[in-house]
Backbone bond lengths (Angstrom), bond angles and torsions (degrees), N, CA, C in turn:
res aa  C-N    CA-C-N  psi(-1)  N-CA   C-N-CA  omega(-1)  CA-C   N-CA-C  phi
1 X - - - 1.376 - - 1.531 111.41 -
2 X 1.259 113.99 -42.49 1.460 121.46 176.71 1.558 110.74 -57.77
3 X 1.400 113.48 -44.22 1.477 115.16 -178.29 1.604 109.60 -64.68
4 X 1.323 113.31 -40.50 1.512 110.29 176.08 1.510 114.55 -63.91
5 X 1.295 115.08 -33.29 1.505 115.35 -176.93 1.570 106.80 -70.47
6 X 1.371 119.35 -43.19 1.393 123.07 179.94 1.486 109.93 -61.04
7 X 1.346 118.50 -41.04 1.426 125.94 -178.15 1.534 109.32 -66.29
8 X 1.359 115.63 -32.69 1.419 118.18 178.43 1.569 112.62 -72.91
9 X 1.300 111.66 -44.65 1.369 115.15 176.86 1.489 117.31 -65.12
10 X 1.413 112.14 -29.97 1.494 111.30 179.80 1.570 104.99 -73.65
11 X 1.303 121.18 -38.33 1.469 126.32 -174.29 1.653 106.02 -64.23
12 X 1.277 110.06 -38.91 1.484 114.07 -175.99 1.558 108.57 -68.87
13 X 1.376 112.86 -40.81 1.575 116.21 176.32 1.428 109.76 -66.14
14 X 1.224 117.76 -43.96 1.647 116.65 178.62 1.528 110.04 -63.15
15 X 1.314 121.27 -36.17 1.421 119.68 174.05 1.465 114.19 -61.67
16 X 1.373 113.87 -53.26 1.544 118.63 -175.30 1.474 109.40 -63.55
17 X 1.386 116.40 -35.84 1.507 118.40 177.44 1.628 111.11 -67.12
18 X 1.231 115.76 -32.88 1.454 118.96 177.87 1.502 110.74 -72.97
19 X 1.394 112.30 -44.40 1.545 119.34 179.43 1.478 113.43 -57.36
20 X 1.460 112.11 -39.97 1.390 116.71 -176.54 1.567 109.38 -72.62
21 X 1.355 114.96 -34.81 1.420 119.95 176.53 1.544 114.07 -59.12
22 X 1.291 105.28 -47.30 1.625 114.47 179.31 1.590 110.04 -60.58
23 X 1.314 115.28 -45.93 1.384 124.00 179.87 1.498 110.05 -61.58
24 X 1.401 118.63 -47.64 1.467 118.14 174.18 1.526 116.07 -57.48
25 X 1.374 116.15 -42.80 1.443 121.84 174.30 1.562 112.91 -58.67
26 X 1.372 114.81 -40.48 1.452 114.09 178.28 1.583 111.06 -70.47
27 X 1.285 118.15 -38.94 1.401 121.99 175.70 1.499 111.95 -55.72
28 X 1.399 117.35 -46.33 1.358 125.45 -178.20 1.629 110.50 -59.80
29 X 1.317 108.10 -51.69 1.454 119.08 177.91 1.552 116.08 -51.52
30 X 1.294 111.95 -45.88 1.512 122.03 -179.58 1.438 107.33 -67.09
31 X 1.211 117.17 -46.44 1.633 121.45 -175.78 1.592 102.82 -67.30
32 X 1.195 126.90 -44.74 1.399 123.48 -177.48 1.486 111.85 -63.17
33 X 1.376 118.78 -47.44 1.373 120.92 174.25 1.597 117.48 -62.47
34 X 1.194 112.23 -33.22 1.553 117.63 172.12 1.455 112.90 -68.60
35 X 1.395 117.71 -36.78 1.524 120.45 175.79 1.567 106.95 -71.66
36 X 1.293 117.11 -34.10 1.636 118.59 -172.25 1.578 95.42 -69.98
37 X 1.275 124.79 -44.27 1.421 123.40 -178.22 1.560 116.97 -50.99
38 X 1.390 106.76 -50.12 1.493 115.38 -177.95 1.538 108.10 -69.62
39 X 1.345 121.63 -38.32 1.382 124.82 -176.67 1.600 107.05 -68.06
40 X 1.304 122.52 -44.47 1.393 124.54 169.34 1.460 114.74 -47.02
41 X 1.370 113.45 -54.55 1.575 120.11 176.34 1.472 111.14 -52.41
42 X 1.326 119.91 -47.14 1.473 123.91 -173.20 1.639 103.09 -64.15
43 X 1.301 114.84 -48.82 1.551 120.86 -174.82 1.478 109.61 -63.28
44 X 1.374 121.01 -35.97 1.394 119.95 -172.31 1.538 105.05 -77.67
45 X 1.409 121.61 -38.27 1.382 120.23 179.32 1.462 114.30 -89.84
46 X 1.255 119.68 -3.74 1.439 125.50 -173.46 1.537 109.99 48.98
47 X 1.362 112.80 50.03 1.433 126.89 -175.57 1.531 111.67 -101.13
48 X 1.344 120.12 106.34 1.338 125.57 -175.59 1.610 112.96 -57.49
49 X 1.432 111.53 -44.22 1.415 114.11 -176.71 1.561 109.31 -63.98
50 X 1.249 118.64 -40.95 1.474 119.74 177.58 1.583 113.61 -65.50
51 X 1.314 113.07 -42.87 1.493 116.89 172.40 1.562 118.15 -56.10
52 X 1.375 110.59 -38.99 1.387 117.18 167.88 1.564 122.07 -63.09
53 X 1.395 109.03 -41.06 1.454 113.96 170.83 1.562 111.97 -62.03
54 X 1.342 118.75 -43.14 1.458 119.37 174.47 1.405 115.21 -61.95
55 X 1.400 123.42 -38.18 1.403 121.95 177.61 1.549 106.64 -67.99
56 X 1.299 123.86 -39.70 1.302 122.01 -178.41 1.616 111.87 -60.28
57 X 1.293 114.96 -42.59 1.586 124.65 172.98 1.516 107.33 -49.30
58 X 1.244 115.32 -55.00 1.556 114.97 -171.10 1.529 107.64 -72.85
59 X 1.241 122.86 -32.78 1.435 120.34 174.37 1.525 113.51 -62.77
60 X 1.271 121.13 -30.27 1.449 127.94 171.97 1.429 113.52 -66.53
61 X 1.450 111.69 -39.15 1.418 119.85 -176.86 1.589 107.71 -65.20
62 X 1.299 118.03 -29.67 1.470 118.25 -171.92 1.616 103.78 -63.44
63 X 1.323 119.92 -25.68 1.446 118.63 -177.71 1.550 112.12 -63.43
64 X 1.333 115.63 -17.98 1.565 119.70 -174.76 1.748 99.25 -80.49
65 X 1.211 119.80 -15.10 1.516 121.39 170.31 1.597 106.74 62.03
66 X 1.411 117.15 39.55 1.312 121.79 170.65 1.515 116.15 -118.90
67 X 1.224 118.41 129.80 1.545 119.18 -176.25 1.454 115.20 40.12
68 X 1.337 113.28 57.28 1.573 116.38 -178.25 1.558 110.90 -58.69
69 X 1.268 120.92 -23.86 1.458 120.77 -179.31 1.467 110.34 -68.27
70 X 1.429 118.09 -34.04 1.516 119.24 179.33 1.539 109.06 -77.42
71 X 1.312 119.59 -38.77 1.369 121.17 171.65 1.511 117.68 -58.96
72 X 1.309 115.62 -43.03 1.467 117.18 175.05 1.552 112.26 -66.90
73 X 1.273 114.92 -27.96 1.538 115.45 177.29 1.539 105.69 -64.51
74 X 1.242 121.72 -43.52 1.413 123.14 -175.61 1.540 109.78 -72.58
75 X 1.278 116.17 -26.33 1.449 113.51 173.20 1.468 111.52 -75.36
76 X 1.239 122.68 -41.29 1.384 126.11 175.15 1.579 113.96 -62.19
77 X 1.246 116.38 -34.15 1.424 123.18 171.87 1.504 113.33 -66.61
78 X 1.302 117.76 -41.80 1.478 120.28 168.49 1.441 111.03 -57.99
79 X 1.291 118.14 -44.71 1.587 120.10 176.32 1.431 105.91 -58.84
80 X 1.262 127.48 -51.57 1.443 125.40 179.91 1.534 110.45 -53.74
81 X 1.392 122.28 -44.63 1.328 120.83 171.11 1.439 122.70 -56.15
82 X 1.382 111.76 -39.25 1.436 118.82 174.68 1.600 115.19 -67.05
83 X 1.379 111.70 -35.05 1.493 116.94 174.94 1.529 110.09 -61.95
84 X 1.305 116.77 -41.22 1.475 120.18 -176.40 1.518 112.19 -68.83
85 X 1.469 117.85 -28.54 1.317 113.74 -177.36 1.656 109.37 -72.63
86 X 1.331 115.69 -14.45 1.445 121.41 175.63 1.501 110.00 -76.59
87 X 1.253 118.99 -23.68 1.495 122.50 -176.11 1.595 114.16 -68.87
88 X 1.376 106.49 -32.09 1.478 110.65 178.70 1.523 118.70 -61.63
89 X 1.401 110.13 -35.28 1.455 120.00 175.53 1.572 114.52 -102.11
90 X 1.352 112.58 7.12 1.442 116.69 -177.49 1.476 115.87 55.55
91 X 1.298 113.71 42.14 1.372 128.41 -173.46 1.587 106.48 -92.52
92 X 1.270 115.77 81.44 1.469 123.70 -174.12 1.478 112.34 -62.86
93 X 1.300 125.54 -32.07 1.398 124.25 172.01 1.435 115.67 -64.57
94 X 1.321 118.33 -43.64 1.532 122.63 173.38 1.522 111.05 -59.52
95 X 1.404 116.42 -45.58 1.489 120.44 -178.86 1.449 107.25 -62.11
96 X 1.331 121.64 -45.05 1.448 124.85 -176.53 1.603 110.84 -63.38
97 X 1.307 110.75 -57.30 1.446 117.68 177.99 1.510 117.52 -44.08
98 X 1.350 115.33 -51.91 1.408 118.03 -174.90 1.598 111.15 -87.37
99 X 1.171 121.11 -23.66 1.474 125.60 170.90 1.513 111.55 -58.72
100 X 1.436 110.45 -54.49 1.604 116.58 -175.71 1.547 104.04 -72.02
101 X 1.307 122.51 -34.50 1.522 118.94 171.91 1.574 111.07 -56.52
102 X 1.482 112.53 -51.33 1.373 110.11 -170.25 1.530 113.55 -71.05
103 X 1.409 116.42 -26.81 1.488 116.12 170.96 1.478 119.09 -62.10
104 X 1.539 111.73 -37.05 1.336 118.53 177.22 1.643 113.48 -63.91
105 X 1.380 111.43 -36.99 1.378 117.47 -173.90 1.572 110.94 -80.25
106 X 1.344 116.08 -41.32 1.408 116.04 175.35 1.553 115.79 -66.98
107 X 1.176 116.45 -28.17 1.499 126.83 172.99 1.596 108.07 -59.58
108 X 1.365 114.65 -45.50 1.420 122.08 -178.71 1.546 105.75 -64.53
109 X 1.370 117.20 -44.66 1.412 120.01 -174.98 1.625 106.85 -68.34
110 X 1.188 120.79 -29.40 1.392 123.84 175.81 1.574 116.89 -69.32
111 X 1.333 106.03 -32.72 1.461 115.60 177.34 1.652 110.39 -68.07
112 X 1.289 106.56 -32.86 1.554 113.90 -172.57 1.575 104.31 -84.00
113 X 1.364 118.74 -37.43 1.465 120.18 177.56 1.529 111.59 -145.14
114 X 1.367 113.65 86.94 1.421 124.18 178.79 1.444 119.39 -58.59
115 X 1.482 118.94 -11.42 1.421 117.95 -174.01 1.464 114.23 -107.62
116 X 1.267 124.42 23.40 1.453 128.27 171.94 1.440 118.32 -102.49
117 X 1.303 111.21 108.57 1.473 124.72 -167.45 1.484 110.21 -59.16
118 X 1.360 117.69 -37.29 1.435 120.95 -176.18 1.580 109.86 -67.44
119 X 1.281 122.86 -20.66 1.504 124.17 177.56 1.548 107.01 -72.24
120 X 1.196 120.93 -41.43 1.475 126.47 -179.41 1.551 108.38 -67.40
121 X 1.404 111.93 -37.58 1.529 112.38 178.97 1.560 110.81 -64.87
122 X 1.299 112.62 -40.70 1.422 120.35 176.24 1.548 117.24 -61.59
123 X 1.362 107.23 -46.76 1.585 116.28 173.20 1.533 108.13 -54.59
124 X 1.231 117.31 -48.55 1.466 121.32 -175.98 1.645 109.50 -60.38
125 X 1.310 115.84 -42.47 1.430 122.19 -174.16 1.600 104.57 -67.62
126 X 1.444 115.80 -46.63 1.478 115.30 -178.87 1.472 107.29 -60.33
127 X 1.365 126.25 -40.89 1.427 124.05 -176.60 1.508 109.20 -67.02
128 X 1.242 122.41 -28.36 1.387 122.66 176.75 1.463 109.58 -62.70
129 X 1.442 117.74 -31.06 1.594 119.65 -176.19 1.521 106.71 -67.26
130 X 1.292 115.15 -20.59 1.647 113.82 -171.86 1.495 106.56 -68.29
131 X 1.326 120.42 -24.02 1.526 118.98 175.90 1.554 110.06 -55.71
132 X 1.250 123.61 -22.33 1.358 131.13 -176.43 1.582 115.77 -70.89
133 X 1.392 110.51 -31.46 1.379 115.65 -178.71 1.558 120.97 -138.98
134 X 1.395 115.78 6.85 1.418 118.23 173.78 1.497 111.58 -151.13
135 X 1.271 112.01 58.28 1.569 116.42 -178.45 1.448 113.37 -63.13
136 X 1.290 116.90 -18.24 1.384 120.83 179.14 1.586 115.07 -66.53
137 X 1.369 110.77 -20.82 1.520 120.22 174.75 1.527 109.60 -96.59
138 X 1.383 112.71 50.25 1.449 120.52 -174.32 1.587 109.53 -59.18
139 X 1.388 114.05 -55.32 1.425 116.10 -174.99 1.528 114.08 -63.70
140 X 1.283 112.54 -32.55 1.600 114.68 -175.19 1.513 105.28 -72.31
141 X 1.331 120.01 -36.91 1.524 127.43 177.57 1.537 106.97 -60.73
142 X 1.308 116.16 -54.93 1.502 118.54 178.39 1.497 114.38 -56.92
143 X 1.307 118.05 -46.59 1.541 121.10 173.67 1.553 114.11 -56.35
144 X 1.330 112.05 -37.62 1.556 116.85 -174.99 1.516 106.22 -76.40
145 X 1.266 117.69 -40.92 1.609 117.35 -176.42 1.500 111.27 -76.16
146 X 1.398 115.03 -31.79 1.458 113.48 178.54 1.565 112.24 -78.45
147 X 1.370 115.74 -23.68 1.371 117.70 169.78 1.485 118.06 -62.54
148 X 1.412 112.23 -52.64 1.433 118.89 176.59 1.469 109.55 -61.55
149 X 1.269 120.02 -40.78 1.565 121.34 178.56 1.472 113.58 -57.12
150 X 1.341 113.15 -43.99 1.562 115.85 179.47 1.434 110.63 -61.37
151 X 1.418 119.75 -44.65 1.398 119.99 -177.09 1.477 115.50 -64.08
152 X 1.459 109.68 -44.17 1.491 111.53 176.64 1.584 113.63 -64.41
153 X 1.199 116.19 -31.27 1.582 120.21 175.38 1.500 109.25 -69.86
154 X 1.317 122.17 -37.82 1.406 125.31 -173.95 1.634 102.14 -69.67
155 X 1.320 118.40 -40.67 1.441 119.99 -166.91 1.545 111.67 -77.58
156 X 1.377 111.54 -44.49 1.423 119.69 -177.26 1.466 109.44 -156.70
157 X 1.240 121.33 88.08 1.519 128.44 -179.57 1.454 110.55 -63.72
158 X 1.282 124.12 -28.66 1.446 124.76 179.70 1.378 114.74 -104.45
159 X 1.317 118.00 22.43 1.486 122.01 166.42 1.538 109.77 -65.63
160 X 1.298 115.63 121.81 1.591 117.00 -170.85 1.512 111.18 -63.21
161 X 1.286 118.37 -29.52 1.415 124.78 179.60 1.566 112.63 -74.02
162 X 1.264 114.03 -30.54 1.599 119.19 172.18 1.401 107.22 -71.87
163 X 1.249 118.50 -44.52 1.646 118.56 176.63 1.460 111.35 -65.01
164 X 1.331 120.21 -37.76 1.376 122.87 179.57 1.510 113.64 -64.31
165 X 1.254 114.16 -49.11 1.525 115.87 175.31 1.593 111.05 -62.09
166 X 1.224 122.66 -34.92 1.386 125.20 172.52 1.585 111.94 -56.37
167 X 1.411 111.80 -47.85 1.405 120.04 -179.00 1.471 112.53 -65.86
168 X 1.330 113.94 -39.88 1.502 116.10 178.54 1.583 111.89 -69.21
169 X 1.276 116.96 -31.37 1.446 118.17 171.60 1.578 113.87 -63.10
170 X 1.282 106.02 -48.02 1.486 110.92 176.10 1.402 115.41 -54.66
171 X 1.434 115.18 -42.05 1.456 123.98 -178.85 1.537 113.04 -58.13
172 X 1.354 114.99 -36.42 1.505 118.07 -175.75 1.482 108.82 -96.93
173 X 1.276 120.48 -11.33 1.538 125.69 179.31 1.515 108.32 -81.71
174 X 1.424 116.56 128.17 1.454 118.50 173.75 1.506 111.00 -55.43
175 X 1.292 111.92 153.57 1.524 121.64 178.36 1.495 111.58 -60.98
176 X 1.388 114.82 -31.87 1.475 123.79 -177.83 1.543 111.91 -65.55
177 X 1.312 112.82 -28.89 1.436 123.88 175.18 1.460 116.01 -97.59
178 X 1.217 121.49 23.30 1.501 124.10 -176.56 1.292 124.30 84.58
179 X 1.419 117.19 4.55 1.340 124.44 -176.22 1.536 110.96 -106.40
180 X 1.280 116.17 -150.97 1.511 125.93 175.26 1.585 109.49 99.73
181 X 1.309 113.88 168.04 1.471 123.76 -170.16 1.568 108.52 -66.92
182 X 1.350 117.37 -32.04 1.509 115.64 -179.87 1.534 108.78 -63.95
183 X 1.304 120.90 -34.91 1.436 125.71 -177.22 1.560 106.99 -84.06
184 X 1.432 119.68 -33.23 1.460 118.46 -173.38 1.664 107.89 -78.14
185 X 1.355 117.02 -35.54 1.433 114.44 -169.01 1.611 113.28 -65.27
186 X 1.267 127.19 -41.24 1.415 124.61 169.23 1.575 116.62 -59.07
187 X 1.369 114.48 -37.72 1.364 118.50 177.18 1.552 117.29 -71.90
188 X 1.396 114.49 -35.31 1.465 118.42 173.77 1.676 108.01 -73.22
189 X 1.314 114.54 -31.89 1.415 113.16 173.09 1.384 116.39 -59.56
190 X 1.328 116.66 -48.36 1.441 125.58 179.10 1.525 108.33 -58.88
191 X 1.350 122.17 -48.28 1.380 122.07 177.36 1.519 113.81 -56.66
192 X 1.331 121.04 -39.13 1.524 126.17 179.74 1.474 102.18 -63.90
193 X 1.353 124.03 -48.86 1.339 128.21 -173.15 1.567 113.65 -60.26
194 X 1.409 108.55 -39.67 1.481 113.71 176.59 1.595 114.54 -71.08
195 X 1.338 112.62 -28.87 1.455 112.92 176.56 1.454 113.67 -71.01
196 X 1.326 121.28 -20.82 1.404 127.02 -172.22 1.635 109.06 -69.05
197 X 1.447 110.83 -32.00 1.477 113.71 -175.73 1.583 110.31 -115.69
198 X 1.298 114.79 8.63 1.419 123.81 178.66 1.527 115.53 -59.08
199 X 1.265 118.55 121.12 1.540 120.18 174.46 1.510 107.39 -123.24
200 X 1.268 119.98 109.52 1.498 115.06 177.46 1.439 116.86 -76.91
201 X 1.347 115.31 146.80 1.513 120.16 -175.73 1.442 114.15 -55.41
202 X 1.280 118.12 -26.24 1.406 122.67 -173.68 1.534 109.81 -149.67
203 X 1.309 117.49 144.03 1.420 122.75 175.47 1.496 111.80 -66.47
204 X 1.340 119.15 -16.69 1.481 125.67 176.03 1.483 110.37 -83.35
205 X 1.254 120.12 -7.93 1.525 120.14 -176.19 1.546 106.96 -89.70
206 X 1.378 116.27 157.38 1.461 119.35 176.93 1.437 114.21 -57.12
207 X 1.345 116.25 139.98 1.453 126.07 176.48 1.441 118.11 -131.57
208 X 1.316 119.64 9.29 1.377 127.52 178.62 1.558 117.01 -69.26
209 X 1.421 116.35 155.56 1.419 114.63 169.39 1.496 117.50 122.89
210 X 1.245 118.34 -26.80 1.579 122.33 -178.91 1.486 108.55 -53.19
211 X 1.408 117.08 -57.95 1.500 124.12 -178.17 1.464 106.87 -57.33
212 X 1.286 124.35 -41.24 1.391 125.35 -172.15 1.552 105.38 -68.11
213 X 1.416 121.93 -40.78 1.458 122.99 -179.54 1.639 110.58 -63.92
214 X 1.321 111.84 -34.92 1.543 113.23 -178.49 1.507 104.24 -72.46
215 X 1.403 117.54 -41.12 1.428 120.04 -177.30 1.443 117.37 -60.64
216 X 1.391 110.78 -48.86 1.447 110.65 177.14 1.525 116.74 -70.47
217 X 1.350 115.29 -21.09 1.486 113.51 174.09 1.459 109.09 -78.20
218 X 1.232 123.51 -31.53 1.454 125.28 169.37 1.570 113.32 -60.80
219 X 1.220 116.03 -43.87 1.518 121.56 175.60 1.542 107.84 -60.25
220 X 1.432 118.85 -44.07 1.433 121.59 -175.13 1.660 108.38 -63.01
221 X 1.354 114.00 -39.37 1.408 121.56 179.31 1.457 111.06 -66.23
222 X 1.335 120.39 -42.78 1.451 122.05 177.38 1.509 110.10 -64.26
223 X 1.312 114.65 -38.65 1.545 117.10 -177.89 1.529 107.72 -64.02
224 X 1.363 116.09 -47.06 1.493 122.13 -178.30 1.524 108.36 -61.91
225 X 1.424 117.98 -51.88 1.409 128.98 -176.64 1.444 112.46 47.94
226 X 1.381 119.63 53.34 1.468 125.36 164.82 1.529 107.44 -73.84
227 X 1.242 113.81 -178.87 1.542 124.46 172.40 1.509 105.47 -64.82
228 X 1.363 107.85 127.76 1.503 114.67 175.43 1.586 111.34 88.49
229 X 1.331 123.09 -14.16 1.424 125.76 -173.66 1.516 110.20 -64.20
230 X 1.377 118.35 -40.68 1.357 126.40 -177.27 1.591 110.56 -60.35
231 X 1.246 112.40 -53.23 1.432 123.82 173.37 1.639 113.30 -51.53
232 X 1.305 112.97 -49.16 1.480 116.75 -179.03 1.609 108.63 -70.45
233 X 1.348 116.34 -38.66 1.427 111.17 177.99 1.534 113.29 -68.62
234 X 1.282 120.22 -29.91 1.476 122.05 175.61 1.566 110.31 -63.35
235 X 1.276 116.05 -39.06 1.404 121.42 178.18 1.624 113.49 -70.09
236 X 1.311 112.38 -31.83 1.459 118.60 177.25 1.548 107.62 -72.41
237 X 1.294 118.55 -37.59 1.482 121.95 179.94 1.485 106.72 -66.36
238 X 1.341 120.54 -45.45 1.455 123.54 179.42 1.501 115.75 -55.19
239 X 1.389 107.17 -44.41 1.519 117.10 -179.52 1.318 112.44 -68.65
240 X 1.312 122.47 -39.84 1.585 126.92 176.96 1.436 107.81 -61.95
241 X 1.334 120.38 -38.25 1.486 122.13 -173.34 1.655 107.70 -76.54
242 X 1.318 116.94 -27.38 1.438 116.39 171.40 1.475 110.13 -71.95
243 X 1.157 122.53 -41.93 1.507 127.74 174.63 1.533 111.59 -60.71
244 X 1.343 117.56 -44.36 1.486 117.82 -177.98 1.598 108.28 -143.95
245 X 1.293 119.21 75.69 1.500 121.66 178.47 1.525 114.48 -47.41
246 X 1.320 121.26 -23.91 1.389 121.55 -174.34 1.421 114.29 -94.78
247 X 1.364 119.27 5.09 1.519 122.46 -171.31 1.584 104.26 -75.72
248 X 1.375 107.15 119.36 1.535 113.90 -178.37 1.574 104.69 -80.62
249 X 1.249 120.71 -17.87 1.474 122.32 -177.39 1.549 104.63 -73.27
250 X 1.379 116.52 -39.95 1.521 116.08 178.64 1.478 110.41 -79.93
251 X 1.239 121.32 -49.97 1.492 123.28 -174.79 1.506 112.52 -71.08
252 X 1.282 118.99 -25.18 1.506 120.84 178.13 1.505 107.83 -99.34
253 X 1.299 120.58 -80.54 1.462 127.44 -168.98 1.497 111.72 -60.81
254 X 1.311 118.98 -57.25 1.557 121.80 -170.27 1.597 106.52 -67.66
255 X 1.291 121.17 -45.76 1.443 122.89 177.36 1.528 112.58 -63.79
256 X 1.180 117.78 -37.86 1.575 122.40 171.45 1.347 111.67 -56.65
257 X 1.380 120.43 -45.82 1.527 125.79 179.48 1.485 111.29 -62.20
258 X 1.460 115.21 -39.70 1.381 124.57 -170.05 1.648 103.05 -72.63
259 X 1.252 119.08 -42.49 1.526 122.37 -179.50 1.680 104.14 -64.69
260 X 1.321 117.66 -42.68 1.379 121.71 -173.40 1.536 107.68 -56.75
261 X 1.348 114.17 -57.97 1.410 124.17 -179.80 1.394 117.07 -59.76
262 X 1.413 112.80 -42.25 1.410 114.91 178.44 1.691 111.41 -67.49
263 X 1.234 113.09 -34.71 1.443 115.91 174.18 1.582 113.90 -64.72
264 X 1.330 116.47 -40.71 1.355 116.24 179.86 1.595 116.50 -73.97
265 X 1.374 111.56 -15.33 1.387 118.19 -179.56 1.594 112.29 -79.41
266 X 1.320 112.14 -13.62 1.508 117.79 -170.01 1.593 106.76 -86.36
């Protein structure tokens, strides 16, 4: 009788422990998805207040003590978004504050999980920001970006966000230094193609970038402006807006560039 009672208690304990574990996983998943939604809104609008809200959500998720490397990734991504808001007004203090914070947090994420390609992609992007406020550290920045690039490529060379960041870097780098639109266009085309078939391992993982790949490809074609490039750029803009109708980068900046080039061509 006692054995049966002990067995029953043990089974009940195991059930409750498993139930609580499942519930904790469910709470974590819901919190991450909610945070991702807020973060996307902030990124799309380039809205500092929404990005700070998203950052706060992820900081609270850390208290659940589940996959802290992933949570820290999103905190660093929010920092990256906040840094880019400072670029619009050339606010170097804001760029520096959130870039340095983002680098610290993403390095913590990498320490927790050194095998996640997207973390190195973000680290590379954050180090690119440093050109905005400490160009005197040119060699240090180059070394940091090259190191992050090498790790991302080693882990997942066909990650579309890795290819995208490479293409964006080429877009902004002068041709004399190995960049330019001739180099950027095939890289951005490759990124767009990779996004078409990309399936993330989990809905909790980052999934941003497809609209950016199409947008930067459109900008590259507008800059080249060969026969047929205007029509191709328009198609890319339309496709990007179907993928992400809320993208301020596409509906604002890229469409504005399209209208400017179109007007100048008449």
